[in-house]
C-alpha positions in Angstrom: 8.8 -11.5 -14.0 10.9 -13.0 -11.2 9.5 -12.6 -7.6 10.4 -13.8 -4.2 13.6 -14.8 -2.4 16.5 -12.7 -1.4 19.6 -11.0 -3.0 23.1 -10.2 -1.7 24.5 -6.9 -2.5 27.9 -5.4 -2.1 27.6 -1.9 -0.9 30.5 0.5 -1.2 31.1 4.2 -0.6 34.4 6.1 -1.2 37.5 4.1 -0.2 35.7 1.9 2.4 35.7 -1.8 1.7 32.4 -3.3 0.4 29.9 -4.5 2.9 27.7 -7.5 1.9 24.0 -7.1 2.8 21.1 -9.6 2.1 17.7 -8.1 1.3 14.4 -9.2 -0.3 14.6 -9.2 -4.0 13.3 -5.9 -5.2 14.3 -3.8 -2.2 14.8 -0.1 -3.1 18.3 1.2 -3.3 18.1 3.3 -0.3 17.2 0.3 1.9 20.2 -1.7 0.6 22.5 1.5 1.3 20.8 1.8 4.9 21.6 -1.8 5.7 25.1 -1.4 4.4 25.6 1.7 6.6 26.2 4.0 3.7 24.6 7.4 3.8 23.6 9.4 0.7 24.0 12.9 2.2 26.1 14.8 0.0 26.5 12.3 -2.7 26.4 12.8 -6.5 25.2 9.3 -7.8 24.8 5.6 -7.4 26.7 3.4 -9.5 24.5 0.2 -9.7 25.4 -3.2 -11.4 29.2 -3.6 -11.3 31.7 -2.3 -13.8 29.4 -2.2 -16.7 26.3 -0.9 -14.8 24.9 2.6 -15.2 25.1 5.6 -13.0 21.9 6.9 -11.4 21.4 10.2 -9.7 21.1 10.1 -5.9 17.6 11.2 -6.3 16.9 7.7 -7.7 17.6 6.0 -4.5 14.0 4.9 -4.4 14.5 2.7 -7.4 13.5 -0.9 -6.8 16.2 -3.4 -7.5 14.2 -5.7 -9.8 15.4 -6.4 -13.3 12.6 -4.4 -14.9 12.8 -1.3 -12.6 16.6 -1.1 -13.0 16.2 -1.6 -16.8 13.7 1.3 -16.9 16.3 3.5 -14.8 18.8 2.7 -17.4 21.1 0.4 -15.6 21.3 -3.4 -14.7 21.4 -5.7 -11.7 24.7 -7.1 -12.8 27.0 -8.2 -10.2 24.7 -6.6 -7.5 27.3 -3.9 -6.6 26.0 -0.7 -5.3 28.3 2.3 -5.0 27.8 5.6 -3.8 29.7 8.4 -5.5 30.7 11.6 -3.5 29.7 15.1 -4.5 33.0 15.9 -6.1 32.7 13.1 -8.7 32.9 14.3 -12.3 30.8 11.9 -14.1 32.7 12.2 -17.4 36.0 11.3 -15.6 34.2 8.4 -13.8 32.8 6.9 -16.9 36.2 7.3 -18.6 37.8 5.3 -15.7 35.2 2.5 -16.0 35.8 2.1 -19.7 39.7 2.1 -18.9 39.0 -0.9 -16.9 36.6 -2.5 -19.3 39.2 -2.1 -22.1 41.7 -4.0 -20.1 39.3 -6.8 -19.1 37.5 -7.4 -22.4 38.4 -11.0 -23.8 38.9 -9.3 -27.2 37.0 -11.9 -29.2 34.5 -9.5 -30.8 35.3 -6.2 -32.4 32.5 -4.0 -31.0 33.6 -4.7 -27.5 37.4 -4.8 -28.1 37.4 -1.7 -30.1 34.4 0.0 -28.7 35.5 0.1 -25.1 38.8 1.6 -26.1 37.3 4.3 -28.4 34.7 5.3 -25.9 37.4 5.5 -23.2 39.6 7.6 -25.5 36.6 10.0 -26.5 35.8 10.5 -22.8 39.5 11.3 -22.1 39.4 14.0 -24.9 36.2 15.5 -23.4 37.5 15.6 -19.8 40.9 17.0 -21.1 38.6 20.0 -22.5 39.6 19.2 -26.1 36.4 17.5 -27.0 33.8 18.7 -29.6 30.1 18.9 -29.7 30.0 16.0 -32.2 31.7 13.8 -29.7 28.4 13.1 -28.1 26.9 11.8 -31.3 30.1 9.6 -31.6 29.6 8.2 -28.0 26.0 7.5 -28.9 26.9 5.5 -32.1 29.6 3.6 -30.2 27.3 2.7 -27.3 24.8 1.5 -30.0 27.3 -0.7 -31.5 28.4 -1.9 -28.1 24.9 -2.9 -27.2 23.5 -4.2 -30.5 26.6 -6.2 -31.7 28.6 -7.4 -28.8 28.7 -11.2 -28.4 28.1 -11.3 -24.6 26.7 -9.3 -21.7 30.1 -7.7 -21.0 29.8 -5.4 -24.1 26.0 -5.4 -24.4 25.5 -3.9 -20.7 28.6 -1.5 -20.9 26.4 0.8 -23.1 24.4 1.7 -19.9 27.4 3.7 -18.6 27.3 6.2 -21.5 23.5 6.2 -21.7 22.9 7.0 -18.0 25.7 9.6 -17.9 24.1 11.4 -20.8 20.6 10.9 -19.4 21.1 12.0 -15.9 24.6 13.9 -15.9 24.4 15.5 -19.4 25.5 18.8 -17.7 28.9 17.4 -16.9 29.4 16.7 -20.7 28.2 20.1 -21.6 30.6 21.7 -19.0 33.7 19.9 -20.3 32.7 20.7 -23.8 32.5 24.2 -22.9 36.1 24.0 -21.4 35.6 23.4 -17.6 35.2 20.5 -15.3 31.8 20.9 -13.4 33.5 19.8 -10.2 36.9 21.2 -10.7 38.5 17.8 -10.1 39.8 16.7 -13.7 43.3 17.1 -14.9 43.9 16.8 -18.7 45.5 13.6 -19.8 45.5 14.3 -23.5 47.1 17.0 -25.6 45.5 15.8 -28.8 42.0 14.5 -29.4 41.2 10.8 -29.6 40.3 10.4 -33.4 40.0 7.7 -36.0 39.6 7.7 -39.7 35.8 7.6 -39.6 33.6 9.3 -37.0 30.5 11.6 -37.1 
């Protein structure tokens, strides 16, 4: 395991610009946020690792920022971005917005990433438009597994952490939308028809 030295993080909350902070390697998330002048009061979660990183609950602020501790929590060190998400954040919508970005940014060389990011984003849009089905969760799991296991580079491999952490820590958001309501009353439907392909669970 790597030990010693320092690490620079970009800390962000809401619409404010990122603040760069340098901390000893492995410093807990709460210390990084404190040095960046970001409070956790009233927050919903912490997005760690950049666009392909996972989302942790605010209660995980004590997590050390080592490769091992973050992997155990379900995310990555990645580009060392730490973003605090406010209380009204619907994690289904937030995950969909991340995959919308990843779909545009993928290089497109490998199918699991080129197609997987688009499909995951489409399924999540269906879910937060309240036209999802219970078996969409199994489909998301399968797509995340394909991303992780078969993508050619870290872009697709690590993107699976978004879905996996949302299911692990914010599964109630998925359940609420599948029951026909947004848990934070912030989502507006963007689809009238479900995102479907010829083959799915």
